[in-house]
C-alpha positions in Angstrom: -44.3 -10.3 -27.4 -45.7 -6.9 -26.8 -43.5 -3.9 -25.7 -44.6 -1.6 -23.0 -44.4 1.8 -24.6 -44.7 3.6 -21.3 -42.7 2.3 -18.3 -44.1 2.8 -14.9 -44.0 6.2 -13.4 -44.1 7.6 -9.8 -47.9 7.6 -9.9 -47.9 3.8 -9.9 -46.7 1.3 -7.3 -43.6 -0.4 -8.7 -43.5 -4.2 -8.7 -40.0 -5.5 -8.2 -38.1 -8.8 -8.3 -34.6 -10.1 -8.3 -33.2 -12.5 -10.9 -30.3 -14.5 -9.4 -30.2 -14.9 -5.6 -26.7 -16.3 -5.0 -24.2 -14.7 -2.5 -25.0 -11.1 -3.6 -28.5 -11.5 -5.1 -30.0 -12.7 -1.9 -29.0 -9.3 -0.4 -30.7 -7.5 -3.3 -33.8 -9.5 -2.5 -33.6 -8.7 1.2 -33.4 -5.0 0.5 -36.2 -5.0 -2.0 -38.4 -6.9 0.5 -37.6 -4.4 3.2 -38.3 -1.4 1.0 -41.6 -3.0 0.0 -42.6 -3.2 3.7 -42.6 0.6 3.7 -45.5 0.4 1.2 -44.1 2.3 -1.8 -43.3 -0.7 -3.8 -44.4 -4.3 -4.1 -41.9 -7.2 -4.0 -43.1 -9.9 -6.4 -40.4 -12.5 -5.7 -37.0 -14.0 -6.5 -35.9 -16.1 -9.4 -33.0 -18.5 -9.6 -32.2 -21.5 -11.9 -31.4 -23.5 -8.8 -34.9 -24.3 -7.5 -33.7 -25.2 -4.0 -31.8 -22.0 -3.6 -34.7 -19.9 -5.0 -37.1 -21.6 -2.6 -34.8 -21.2 0.4 -34.4 -17.5 -0.1 -38.1 -17.0 -0.8 -39.0 -18.7 2.4 -36.5 -16.7 4.3 -37.8 -13.3 3.2 -41.4 -14.3 2.6 -42.1 -14.1 -1.1 -42.8 -16.2 -4.2 -40.0 -17.9 -6.1 -39.5 -18.7 -9.7 -37.0 -20.8 -11.7 -37.4 -19.2 -15.1 -36.9 -15.4 -15.3 -39.4 -15.2 -18.2 -42.2 -15.9 -15.8 -41.6 -12.5 -14.4 -42.1 -10.5 -17.6 -45.8 -9.9 -17.1 -45.5 -9.5 -13.3 -42.9 -6.8 -12.7 -41.9 -3.2 -13.5 -38.3 -3.3 -12.3 -35.7 -6.0 -11.6 -32.2 -6.5 -10.4 -30.2 -8.9 -12.5 -27.6 -10.6 -10.3 -26.8 -13.6 -12.5 -23.4 -14.8 -14.0 -22.0 -12.0 -16.2 -22.3 -14.1 -19.4 -26.1 -14.1 -19.0 -26.5 -10.4 -18.4 -27.1 -9.4 -22.1 -29.7 -12.0 -22.8 -31.8 -11.4 -19.7 -31.4 -7.6 -19.5 -32.4 -7.1 -23.2 -35.6 -9.0 -22.9 -36.7 -7.1 -19.8 -35.7 -3.8 -21.3 -37.5 -4.5 -24.5 -40.7 -4.9 -22.5 -40.2 -1.5 -20.9 -39.1 -3.1 -17.6 -36.5 -1.1 -15.6 -33.2 -2.9 -15.0 -30.5 -2.7 -12.4 -27.8 -5.0 -13.7 -24.8 -6.0 -11.5 -21.3 -5.2 -12.6 -19.7 -5.9 -15.0 -22.6 -4.7 -17.3 -21.7 -7.6 -19.7 -18.9 -9.8 -20.8 -18.1 -7.9 -24.0 -18.6 -4.4 -25.3 -20.9 -5.7 -28.0 -23.2 -7.2 -25.4 -23.0 -4.0 -23.4 -24.0 -2.0 -26.5 -27.0 -4.4 -27.1 -28.2 -3.8 -23.5 -27.8 0.0 -23.9 -29.7 -0.1 -27.3 -32.6 -2.0 -25.7 -32.9 0.6 -22.9 -32.8 3.5 -25.3 -35.4 2.0 -27.6 -37.9 1.3 -24.8 -37.2 4.2 -22.5 -36.8 2.0 -19.5 -34.2 3.0 -16.9 -30.9 1.1 -16.9 -28.5 1.3 -14.0 -25.3 -0.7 -13.4 -24.4 -1.9 -9.9 -21.0 -0.3 -9.2 -21.6 -0.6 -5.5 -18.6 1.3 -4.2 -20.0 4.6 -5.4 -22.6 4.2 -2.6 -20.2 3.3 0.1 -20.6 5.9 2.9 -16.9 6.7 2.9 -17.0 7.5 -0.9 -20.3 9.4 -0.5 -18.6 11.6 2.2 -15.4 12.0 0.2 -16.8 12.8 -3.2 -17.5 16.6 -2.6 -13.9 17.0 -1.4 -12.3 15.6 -4.6 -10.7 18.3 -6.8 -8.1 17.0 -9.3 -6.6 13.6 -8.3 -3.1 13.2 -9.6 -1.8 9.8 -8.3 -3.7 6.8 -6.9 -2.4 3.8 -4.9 -5.2 1.3 -4.6 -5.3 -2.2 -3.0 -8.2 -4.6 -3.1 -7.4 -7.9 -1.6 -9.7 -10.7 -0.3 -9.6 -14.4 0.6 -10.5 -16.8 -2.2 -14.3 -16.5 -2.6 -16.6 -19.4 -1.6 -18.7 -19.1 -4.7 -18.7 -19.9 -8.4 -16.2 -17.9 -10.5 -17.4 -17.0 -14.0 -14.9 -14.1 -14.4 -11.3 -13.3 -13.4 -10.2 -10.9 -10.7 -10.2 -7.9 -13.0 -13.9 -8.2 -14.0 -14.8 -9.5 -10.5 -13.2 -7.0 -8.2 -10.7 -4.7 -9.8 -13.5 -3.2 -11.9 -14.8 -1.5 -8.8 -11.7 0.6 -8.7 -11.4 1.1 -12.4 -14.9 2.6 -12.3 -14.1 4.7 -9.2 -10.8 6.1 -10.7 -12.5 7.1 -13.9 -15.3 8.7 -12.0 -13.0 10.7 -9.7 -10.5 11.7 -12.4 -13.4 12.9 -14.7 -15.6 10.9 -17.0 -14.5 13.0 -20.0 -10.8 12.4 -19.3 -9.5 9.6 -21.6 -7.1 6.9 -20.7 -3.8 7.3 -22.6 -1.9 4.1 -21.6 -2.5 0.8 -19.7 0.2 -1.4 -18.3 -0.8 -4.6 -16.5 0.3 -8.0 -15.2 -1.7 -10.8 -13.8 -1.5 -14.5 -13.0 -3.8 -17.5 -12.2 -2.9 -19.0 -8.9 -5.7 -21.1 -7.6 -8.3 -21.0 -10.5 -7.8 -21.2 -14.2 -8.4 -17.5 -14.5 -6.4 -14.5 -13.3 -6.5 -14.4 -9.5 -4.1 -11.6 -8.8 -3.3 -8.5 -11.0 -1.7 -5.1 -11.0 -2.6 -2.3 -13.4 -1.1 1.1 -14.1 -3.6 3.4 -15.7 -2.4 6.7 -17.2 -4.8 9.5 -18.2 -4.4 12.2 -20.8 -4.5 14.9 -18.1 -1.4 13.3 -16.4 -3.2 11.5 -13.6 -1.9 8.0 -12.8 -3.5 5.1 -11.0 -1.7 2.0 -9.7 -4.2 -0.7 -8.8 -3.6 -4.1 -7.2 -6.4 -6.6 -6.9 -6.1 -10.1 -5.5 -8.6 -12.8 -4.4 -6.1 -15.1 -2.8 -5.1 -13.0 0.2 -5.2 -13.9 3.9 -7.0 -10.7 4.9 -9.5 -8.3 3.4 -8.2 -4.9 2.2 -10.1 -2.3 0.3 -8.1 0.8 0.5 -7.6 3.8 -1.8 -5.0 6.5 -1.3 -4.6 9.4 -3.7 -2.9 12.8 -4.0 -4.5 15.9 -5.4 -3.4 19.5 -5.4 -2.7 20.5 -1.7 -4.1 17.4 -0.2 -3.7 13.6 0.5 -6.8 11.4 0.6 -7.3 8.1 2.4 -10.4 6.0 1.7 -11.1 2.6 3.3 -14.2 1.0 1.9 -14.1 -1.9 4.4 -14.1 0.3 7.6 -16.1 3.1 5.9 -13.4 5.6 6.7 -12.3 8.7 4.7 -9.9 11.5 5.5 -8.4 14.5 3.7 -5.0 15.7 4.9 -4.1 19.2 3.7 -1.7 22.0 4.4 -2.8 25.3 5.8 -1.9 28.0 3.1 -0.5 30.5 5.7 1.3 28.2 8.0 4.7 29.4 9.3 6.2 25.9 8.8 4.7 23.0 6.8 4.7 20.7 9.9 2.7 23.3 11.8 0.1 23.6 9.1 -1.0 20.0 8.6 -4.8 19.5 9.0 -6.3 16.1 9.0 -10.0 16.1 8.3 -11.7 12.8 9.2 -14.9 13.0 7.3 -18.2 12.4 9.0 -19.8 9.2 7.7 -23.5 8.4 7.3 -23.3 4.7 7.9 -25.9 3.2 5.7 -25.8 -0.1 3.8 -24.3 0.6 0.3 -26.5 -1.9 -1.4 -29.6 -0.4 0.1 -28.5 3.1 -1.0 -27.9 1.8 -4.5 -31.3 0.1 -4.8 -33.1 3.2 -3.5 -31.2 5.3 -6.0 -32.4 3.0 -8.8 -36.0 3.1 -7.7 -35.8 6.9 -7.2 -34.6 7.3 -10.8 -37.7 5.5 -11.9 -40.3 7.2 -9.7 -38.8 10.7 -10.4 -37.9 10.0 -14.0 -34.3 11.0 -13.7 -31.0 9.6 -15.0 -29.7 6.8 -12.8 -26.6 7.8 -10.8 -24.6 5.0 -12.4 -25.5 4.9 -16.1 -25.1 2.2 -18.6 -22.4 4.3 -20.3 -20.6 4.4 -17.0 -20.8 0.6 -16.8 -19.6 0.3 -20.4 -16.6 2.6 -19.7 -15.5 0.5 -16.8 -15.9 -2.7 -18.8 -13.9 -1.2 -21.7 -11.0 -0.3 -19.3 -11.2 -3.7 -17.6 -10.9 -5.5 -21.0 -8.0 -3.2 -21.8 -6.3 -4.4 -18.6 -7.0 -8.0 -19.5 -5.5 -7.5 -23.0 -2.3 -6.2 -21.4 -2.2 -9.1 -19.0 -2.5 -11.5 -21.9 0.4 -9.7 -23.7 2.6 -10.1 -20.6 1.6 -13.7 -20.2 2.8 -14.4 -23.7 6.2 -13.0 -22.8 6.5 -15.1 -19.7 5.4 -18.4 -21.1 7.2 -18.1 -24.4 10.6 -18.1 -22.8 
């Protein structure tokens, strides 16, 4: 197997594809196909081990379909990998070793060792590697990010009905990881976690379906995160306090506001200012994919690096370890 020493650059038309077109992957495919219609890229097709599913999605968006991702190795320059987490390392490493750029869905892998193998493959070939932490591209987060100073305390709730899809990971790696990544990003990527406290229980599946984690950072910041996939409504809210302001972020409604106190107010109640941030309402996944392609054509670092993905995975695994410790206490009595 030959290795491409020089990944595609902005002077060449990128050929793209999506591996795994389930509930999320089909939206990756739709976006790549729409981007290709602009004429700057070429969408080669979709791949899924379920031939009927691959064929159905391909017919829907008008492209070729494949059932073995290896068939794409000589046909593409960049791929999204939206397969079960346990397959990420195997598939991503082969593409990266060939110099093919990879956008891999979160979590980056199932273990830190697998994540390291993916990172090593990218560093060796020079291909771009980005991790799909989608909430960073939510319009509300995009509008809010410039207003973040030094977050001190987070209250986060992410609740959804039980998903109508296969479940290869628990609620921590499935949905809480969004907030674990966001909190570390907002607190500061160089600020280390000092303590983790967590509880979680399986309710409907044989994996943890509801969990709560308290994350403490060395700079004193604290995040209290609740995640559940057995709710009766969909909630994706983050609230946090920072010096002189209170922030509300709603991913579902794409709303963000910063409430602050005017420094020269005669009375605190007279100096409250609520700034409802202006939102550029774009599809987060479209923004994510465009950022990935831009990192390739302009040869810049992807906005969500593999190290970011590994950091989020490391924290998620730490939460799961604490959940396991708590479970031992519960079921040993």
